C-alpha positions as CSV (number, residue, x, y, z in Angstrom):
1,M,-76.9,-3.8,21.9
2,S,-74.2,-6.5,21.3
3,K,-73.0,-8.9,24.0
4,A,-69.5,-7.3,23.7
5,V,-71.0,-3.8,24.4
6,V,-73.1,-5.1,27.3
7,K,-70.0,-6.8,28.8
8,K,-67.9,-3.7,28.5
9,T,-70.6,-1.5,29.9
10,L,-71.0,-3.8,32.9
11,V,-67.2,-4.0,33.4
12,S,-67.0,-0.2,33.2
13,L,-69.7,0.3,35.7
14,A,-68.3,-2.2,38.0
15,V,-64.8,-0.7,37.9
16,A,-66.2,2.8,38.5
17,G,-68.4,1.6,41.3
18,A,-65.6,-0.3,43.0
19,I,-63.3,2.7,42.9
20,T,-65.9,5.1,44.2
21,A,-67.0,2.8,47.0
22,A,-63.6,1.7,48.2
23,Q,-61.5,4.7,47.2
24,A,-59.0,2.2,46.0
25,D,-55.8,2.8,44.0
26,I,-56.1,3.0,40.3
27,V,-54.2,-0.1,39.0
28,V,-52.3,0.4,35.8
29,G,-50.2,-2.5,34.3
30,V,-46.9,-1.8,32.7
31,A,-46.5,-4.7,30.3
32,G,-43.3,-5.6,28.4
33,P,-40.2,-7.7,28.3
34,H,-38.9,-7.2,31.9
35,T,-36.7,-10.3,31.6
36,G,-34.9,-12.0,28.8
37,A,-33.0,-10.7,25.7
38,Y,-35.2,-7.7,25.3
39,A,-35.4,-6.6,28.9
40,A,-33.6,-3.3,28.1
41,F,-36.8,-2.2,26.3
42,G,-39.0,-3.3,29.2
43,E,-36.8,-1.2,31.5
44,Q,-37.4,1.8,29.2
45,L,-41.1,1.3,29.5
46,W,-41.0,0.9,33.3
47,R,-38.9,3.9,33.9
48,G,-41.1,6.2,31.8
49,A,-44.4,4.9,33.3
50,A,-43.0,4.9,36.9
51,K,-41.8,8.5,36.6
52,A,-45.1,9.7,35.1
53,A,-47.1,7.9,37.8
54,E,-44.9,9.4,40.5
55,D,-45.3,12.9,39.0
56,I,-49.1,12.5,38.6
57,N,-49.5,11.2,42.1
58,A,-47.5,14.1,43.5
59,Q,-50.0,16.4,41.9
60,G,-53.0,14.6,43.5
61,G,-53.3,11.6,41.3
62,I,-56.3,11.0,39.0
63,N,-59.3,12.7,40.4
64,G,-57.8,12.3,43.9
65,E,-57.0,8.6,43.5
66,M,-53.4,7.4,43.4
67,I,-51.9,5.3,40.6
68,K,-50.6,1.9,41.5
69,L,-48.3,0.4,38.9
70,V,-48.1,-3.4,38.3
71,K,-45.1,-4.7,36.4
72,A,-46.2,-7.5,33.9
73,D,-43.4,-9.5,32.2
74,D,-44.3,-10.9,28.8
75,A,-40.7,-11.6,27.7
76,C,-41.8,-10.6,24.2
77,E,-43.5,-14.0,23.9
78,P,-47.2,-14.1,22.6
79,K,-48.4,-16.9,24.9
80,Q,-46.8,-15.2,28.0
81,A,-48.4,-11.9,26.9
82,V,-51.9,-13.5,26.9
83,S,-51.2,-15.0,30.3
84,I,-50.1,-11.8,31.9
85,A,-53.0,-9.9,30.2
86,N,-55.4,-12.3,31.8
87,R,-53.7,-11.8,35.2
88,L,-53.8,-8.0,34.9
89,V,-57.5,-8.1,34.1
90,D,-58.6,-10.9,36.6
91,S,-56.2,-10.7,39.5
92,D,-54.7,-7.2,39.5
93,E,-58.0,-5.6,38.3
94,A,-56.1,-3.1,36.2
95,V,-58.2,-0.5,34.5
96,A,-55.5,0.4,32.0
97,V,-52.2,-0.9,30.6
98,V,-49.1,0.9,29.3
99,G,-47.6,-1.6,26.9
100,H,-46.8,-3.9,25.4
101,F,-43.5,-3.5,23.6
102,C,-43.3,-6.2,21.0
103,S,-46.2,-6.1,18.5
104,S,-46.3,-9.9,18.7
105,S,-47.3,-9.5,22.3
106,S,-49.5,-6.5,22.0
107,I,-51.7,-8.0,19.3
108,P,-53.0,-11.1,21.2
109,A,-53.0,-9.3,24.6
110,S,-55.1,-6.4,23.3
111,V,-57.9,-8.9,22.6
112,I,-58.0,-9.7,26.3
113,Y,-58.0,-6.0,27.3
114,D,-60.7,-5.2,24.7
115,E,-63.0,-7.9,26.0
116,A,-62.6,-6.6,29.5
117,G,-63.0,-3.0,28.7
118,V,-59.5,-2.1,29.8
119,L,-57.8,0.9,28.2
120,M,-54.4,0.0,26.4
121,V,-51.9,2.5,25.3
122,T,-48.7,1.1,23.8
123,P,-45.5,3.3,23.7
124,A,-43.8,1.1,21.2
125,S,-45.8,-1.5,19.2
126,T,-45.7,-0.4,15.6
127,N,-47.2,-3.2,13.5
128,P,-50.2,-1.8,11.6
129,A,-52.4,-4.9,12.5
130,L,-52.5,-3.8,16.1
131,T,-54.9,-0.9,15.3
132,D,-56.2,-1.9,11.9
133,R,-58.5,-4.4,13.6
134,G,-60.4,-1.5,15.1
135,L,-60.5,-2.6,18.8
136,P,-61.9,0.5,20.5
137,G,-59.7,0.5,23.6
138,V,-56.3,0.2,21.8
139,F,-54.1,3.2,21.2
140,R,-50.4,3.9,20.5
141,V,-48.3,7.0,21.1
142,C,-45.7,5.8,18.5
143,G,-46.0,5.6,14.7
144,R,-46.6,2.6,12.5
145,D,-44.3,0.3,10.6
146,D,-45.7,1.3,7.2
147,Q,-44.8,4.9,8.1
148,Q,-41.2,4.2,9.2
149,G,-40.8,1.8,6.3
150,D,-41.6,4.6,3.9
151,V,-39.0,6.9,5.6
152,A,-36.3,4.2,5.4
153,A,-37.1,3.3,1.7
154,S,-37.1,7.0,0.7
155,Y,-33.7,7.5,2.4
156,I,-32.2,4.4,0.8
157,V,-33.3,5.5,-2.7
158,G,-33.2,9.3,-2.4
159,E,-30.2,9.9,-0.1
160,L,-28.1,6.8,-0.6
161,G,-29.0,6.1,-4.3
162,A,-28.8,2.4,-3.5
163,K,-29.6,-0.1,-6.2
164,R,-28.7,-3.4,-4.5
165,V,-30.6,-3.8,-1.2
166,A,-30.6,-6.9,0.9
167,V,-33.7,-7.2,3.2
168,I,-33.3,-9.3,6.3
169,H,-35.9,-9.9,9.0
170,D,-36.3,-11.9,12.2
171,K,-39.5,-13.7,11.2
172,D,-41.4,-11.9,14.1
173,T,-44.5,-9.8,13.8
174,Y,-42.6,-6.6,14.3
175,G,-39.4,-7.4,12.4
176,K,-40.9,-9.0,9.3
177,G,-43.7,-6.5,9.3
178,L,-41.2,-3.6,9.3
179,A,-39.0,-5.3,6.6
180,D,-42.0,-5.9,4.4
181,A,-43.3,-2.4,4.7
182,M,-39.9,-1.0,3.7
183,K,-39.6,-3.5,0.9
184,S,-43.1,-2.5,-0.5
185,T,-42.1,1.1,-0.7
186,L,-38.7,0.3,-2.1
187,N,-40.3,-1.8,-4.9
188,S,-42.7,1.1,-5.6
189,Y,-39.6,3.2,-6.4
190,G,-38.5,0.6,-8.9
191,V,-35.8,-1.0,-6.8
192,K,-36.1,-4.8,-6.4
193,E,-34.3,-6.3,-3.4
194,V,-31.4,-8.6,-4.3
195,L,-31.9,-10.8,-1.2
196,Y,-34.9,-11.4,1.1
197,E,-34.0,-13.6,4.0
198,G,-35.2,-14.4,7.5
199,L,-33.1,-15.3,10.5
200,T,-34.2,-16.7,13.9
201,R,-34.4,-14.8,17.1
202,G,-31.7,-15.9,19.5
203,E,-29.3,-16.8,16.8
204,K,-25.7,-15.5,17.2
205,D,-23.8,-17.0,14.3
206,F,-24.7,-15.2,11.0
207,N,-21.6,-16.1,9.0
208,A,-23.7,-18.1,6.5
209,L,-26.1,-15.2,6.1
210,V,-23.2,-12.8,5.7
211,T,-21.8,-15.0,2.9
212,K,-25.1,-14.7,1.1
213,I,-25.1,-10.9,1.5
214,R,-21.6,-10.8,0.1
215,S,-22.7,-13.0,-2.9
216,V,-25.3,-10.6,-4.0
217,D,-23.0,-7.6,-3.7
218,A,-25.4,-5.6,-1.6
219,D,-24.7,-1.9,-1.1
220,V,-27.4,-1.6,1.7
221,V,-28.5,-4.2,4.2
222,Y,-31.9,-3.4,5.8
223,F,-32.8,-5.3,8.9
224,G,-36.2,-5.6,10.5
225,G,-35.8,-6.8,14.0
226,L,-34.3,-6.0,17.4
227,H,-30.9,-5.1,18.7
228,S,-30.1,-8.6,20.1
229,E,-29.8,-9.9,16.5
230,A,-28.8,-6.7,14.8
231,G,-25.7,-6.3,16.9
232,P,-24.1,-9.6,16.1
233,L,-25.1,-9.4,12.5
234,V,-23.5,-6.0,11.8
235,R,-20.4,-7.1,13.7
236,Q,-19.9,-10.2,11.7
237,M,-20.5,-8.2,8.5
238,R,-17.7,-5.8,9.4
239,E,-15.4,-8.6,10.6
240,Q,-15.8,-10.2,7.1
241,G,-15.0,-6.9,5.4
242,L,-18.5,-6.0,4.2
243,T,-18.9,-2.3,4.1
244,A,-22.6,-2.2,3.0
245,K,-24.6,0.4,4.8
246,F,-26.6,-1.2,7.6
247,I,-30.1,0.3,8.3
248,S,-32.7,-0.8,10.7
249,G,-35.8,0.6,12.6
250,D,-36.7,1.5,16.1
251,G,-36.0,-2.0,17.4
252,I,-32.3,-1.0,17.9
253,V,-32.9,2.2,19.8
254,S,-31.1,1.1,22.9
255,E,-27.5,1.3,24.1
256,E,-27.7,-2.5,24.4
257,F,-27.2,-2.5,20.6
258,V,-23.6,-1.4,21.2
259,S,-23.1,-4.0,23.9
260,V,-24.3,-6.9,21.8
261,A,-22.4,-5.7,18.8
262,G,-19.3,-5.9,20.9
263,S,-17.8,-2.4,20.4
264,P,-18.9,1.1,19.3
265,E,-16.7,0.7,16.2
266,Y,-19.1,-1.9,14.8
267,V,-22.2,0.3,15.1
268,D,-20.5,3.4,13.7
269,G,-22.4,4.6,10.7
270,V,-25.5,2.4,11.3
271,L,-28.7,4.1,10.4
272,M,-32.1,3.7,12.0
273,T,-35.6,5.2,11.8
274,F,-37.2,6.5,15.0
275,G,-39.5,9.3,16.1
276,A,-38.1,12.8,16.3
277,D,-36.0,13.1,19.4
278,P,-38.4,12.5,22.2
279,T,-36.2,14.4,24.7
280,S,-36.3,17.6,22.6
281,Y,-40.0,18.7,23.1
282,P,-40.3,21.9,25.1
283,A,-43.2,20.5,27.1
284,G,-41.0,17.7,28.4
285,K,-37.9,19.8,29.3
286,A,-38.4,19.5,33.0
287,V,-39.1,15.8,32.9
288,V,-36.0,15.1,30.9
289,K,-34.0,17.2,33.3
290,S,-35.5,15.3,36.3
291,F,-34.4,12.0,34.7
292,R,-30.9,13.3,34.0
293,D,-30.5,14.8,37.5
294,T,-30.9,11.3,38.9
295,G,-28.4,9.8,36.5
296,V,-31.0,8.3,34.1
297,E,-30.8,9.0,30.4
298,P,-34.3,8.9,29.0
299,E,-33.2,7.0,25.9
300,G,-35.4,5.1,23.4
301,Y,-38.9,4.6,24.6
302,V,-38.6,6.1,28.1
303,M,-40.4,9.4,27.1
304,Y,-42.9,7.5,25.0
305,S,-43.9,5.4,28.0
306,Y,-44.1,8.6,30.1
307,T,-46.4,10.0,27.5
308,A,-48.5,6.9,27.4
309,M,-49.1,7.1,31.1
310,Q,-50.1,10.7,30.8
311,V,-52.6,9.8,28.1
312,V,-54.1,7.1,30.3
313,A,-54.3,9.5,33.3
314,K,-55.9,12.4,31.4
315,A,-58.4,10.2,29.6
316,L,-59.5,8.5,32.9
317,A,-59.6,11.9,34.7
318,A,-61.9,13.4,32.0
319,N,-64.3,10.4,32.2
320,D,-64.8,9.7,35.9
321,L,-62.2,6.9,35.8
322,D,-64.3,4.9,33.3
323,P,-61.9,3.2,30.9
324,V,-64.5,2.6,28.2
325,A,-65.6,6.2,28.2
326,A,-62.0,7.2,28.3
327,S,-61.4,5.2,25.0
328,D,-64.4,6.9,23.4
329,W,-63.1,10.3,24.5
330,L,-59.7,9.7,22.9
331,H,-61.3,8.6,19.7
332,S,-63.2,11.9,19.5
333,G,-60.1,13.7,18.3
334,V,-59.5,15.5,21.6
335,K,-56.1,17.1,22.1
336,V,-54.0,15.7,24.9
337,D,-51.1,17.7,26.2
338,T,-48.1,15.5,27.0
339,A,-44.4,15.7,27.6
340,M,-44.0,15.0,23.9
341,G,-46.3,17.7,22.8
342,T,-50.0,17.6,21.9
343,K,-51.3,14.2,20.9
344,S,-54.6,13.3,19.1
345,F,-55.8,10.0,17.8
346,D,-57.8,8.8,14.8
347,D,-60.7,6.3,14.8
348,K,-58.2,3.4,14.8
349,G,-56.2,4.6,17.8
350,D,-53.2,5.8,15.8
351,L,-51.7,9.2,16.1
352,L,-53.0,11.8,13.7
353,V,-49.4,12.9,13.2
354,S,-46.3,10.7,13.0
355,D,-42.8,12.0,13.0
356,Y,-40.3,9.3,11.9
357,V,-36.8,10.6,11.0
358,M,-33.4,9.0,10.4
359,Y,-30.7,8.6,13.0
360,E,-27.1,7.6,12.8
361,W,-25.0,5.8,15.3
362,D,-21.4,7.1,15.8
363,A,-18.0,5.8,16.9
364,K,-18.8,6.6,20.5
365,G,-21.8,4.3,20.6
366,K,-24.4,7.1,20.6
367,Y,-27.2,7.8,18.1
368,N,-27.9,11.3,16.7
369,M,-30.8,12.6,14.6
370,L,-29.8,13.5,11.0
371,N,-32.6,15.4,9.4
372,K,-33.4,18.0,12.1
């Protein structure tokens, strides 16, 4: 038996023993950008996980034990993600984590959780490297960048018939990974990008970049990144008279995209890939209604986070609160009923079925699914 396996076994036994002996709460971390430019996404994760924990606790908790959530702010910064991962493991004694949001945070943090035998289920990290490394305790209830990149490229070529595509990314693990995945499929269709350029997170002045886009006469601009840069970029394109179709991924699935763009008129017609409407599943109808009854719209990743918390709870419940055994159980292909339908995972921790589709933002600042 390897040292890693021995360590995980000892951790697992210690966690189970402590819970049994002390009848303590089950601590679950909710890790994401709870402050900073991407805090809107952290709020989505928190709302979903908090509502799920509340609902599960109201039904008796996990095998009679109550869930205690701990908010962990990584600000989408890798170093901070590692720091809070260590805190969740060592100080908070979390047995599971819902998170992180940014792939650049999830990838290094997952190593900490794996070594400690902590179950991690991310609602939103889509970079393939997260699960391709084969860490046994790492799962995601969203799809992968190579999957949504394929959907975007197919739409660009098949539906738009575009020939001159500018590919822009934010140099981050998520943004560049998504842009590269889309570009790879685009190239396989025989379309070579006319521009491939990186920008820096936190930038707001993209006039020089817009000038480059104009110079290559792009009919489509594909952006891999988050809303904080996508909004100003598309606004400055429109202000300079560029009418090229603007397409991005799930990193702009927040109404904050409209705010940072400055007005709904600038996002009108913007396309993005995202999973099939997470509020439309029959199994989650009551949950969605409950959110809306309290004035909260479960946009973006709220329902994904709710689902991630359900997966954590059901896996722990089926395995005597043992996070290592819970991971093995999920890898076995078991079907887990959630508010977003039945979920099953492969040996990497990816969903067996992914459902990326195309959405379009309208003049009212709302996004709507196109291919229903």
